[in-house]
C-alpha positions in Angstrom: 27.4 -1.6 -13.4 28.8 -3.4 -10.4 27.8 -6.8 -11.5 28.1 -8.1 -7.4 25.5 -5.9 -6.5 23.2 -7.2 -9.1 23.5 -10.7 -7.5 23.3 -9.5 -4.3 20.1 -8.0 -4.9 19.1 -11.3 -6.8 19.9 -13.6 -3.8 17.5 -12.6 -1.6 13.7 -14.3 -2.3 12.0 -10.8 -0.9 13.8 -9.2 -3.3 13.2 -11.8 -6.2 9.3 -11.3 -5.4 9.3 -7.7 -5.5 10.6 -8.0 -9.2 8.5 -10.5 -9.8 5.2 -8.1 -8.7 7.2 -5.3 -10.7 7.3 -7.6 -14.0 3.6 -8.5 -13.4 2.5 -4.6 -12.9 5.2 -2.3 -13.3 5.0 1.5 -11.8 3.8 0.7 -8.2 3.6 2.8 -5.0 5.3 1.2 -1.8 2.3 0.3 -0.5 0.8 -1.6 -3.9 3.9 -4.1 -3.8 3.3 -4.2 0.2 -0.2 -5.7 -0.6 0.7 -7.6 -3.3 3.5 -9.5 -1.7 1.0 -9.9 1.6 -1.9 -10.8 -0.5 -0.2 -13.1 -3.4 3.1 -14.4 -1.1 1.5 -14.5 2.5 4.8 -12.0 3.3 4.1 -9.9 6.3 7.1 -7.6 5.6 6.6 -4.0 7.0 6.8 -0.9 4.4 10.5 -0.2 5.9 11.5 -3.8 4.9 10.4 -3.6 1.7 12.0 0.0 1.4 14.7 -1.1 2.4 14.5 -4.2 -0.3 13.8 -1.3 -2.6 16.8 0.4 -2.2 19.4 -2.3 -2.7 17.4 -3.2 -6.0 17.9 0.0 -7.1 21.6 0.3 -6.2 22.0 -2.7 -8.0 20.3 -0.7 -11.1 17.2 -3.1 -11.0 14.5 -0.6 -10.0 14.2 3.1 -10.9 11.8 5.3 -9.1 9.9 8.6 -10.0 7.9 10.9 -8.5 4.2 12.1 -9.3 3.3 14.5 -6.3 2.7 12.9 -3.4 3.4 9.5 -4.5 6.5 7.3 -5.6 6.4 4.7 -8.4 8.8 2.0 -8.5 9.9 0.2 -12.4 12.0 -2.7 -13.3 14.8 -2.4 -15.2 16.0 -5.3 -16.7 19.0 -4.0 -18.4 21.6 -5.0 -15.6 20.3 -9.0 -16.2 20.8 -8.4 -19.8 24.2 -7.2 -19.3 25.2 -10.3 -17.2 23.6 -12.9 -19.6 25.0 -11.2 -22.7 29.0 -11.4 -21.2 28.3 -15.2 -21.1 26.2 -15.2 -24.3 29.2 -13.3 -26.1 31.8 -15.7 -25.0 29.8 -18.8 -26.5 29.9 -17.4 -30.0 33.5 -15.8 -30.3 34.3 -19.5 -29.3 32.4 -21.2 -32.2 
């Protein structure tokens, strides 16, 4: 796992909002994510821009996608975040 990719993915506020939306309602299509970003956050990002953000999140392991027929559903994966926090949390217990 590449921690730098996770930090890069989290550095962008739009990508953090995408993660928030997937945390609220996992398994959304690109169209659904765009609609929620527009209505809840007043973001006018194009579908292409949101798709590129999803690619960065996927490269970091934070989002996984699955196809069902013509639809592609995006799912949040918190594993990379747990990995990051575990590396610092375990250091605290080792020093005690």
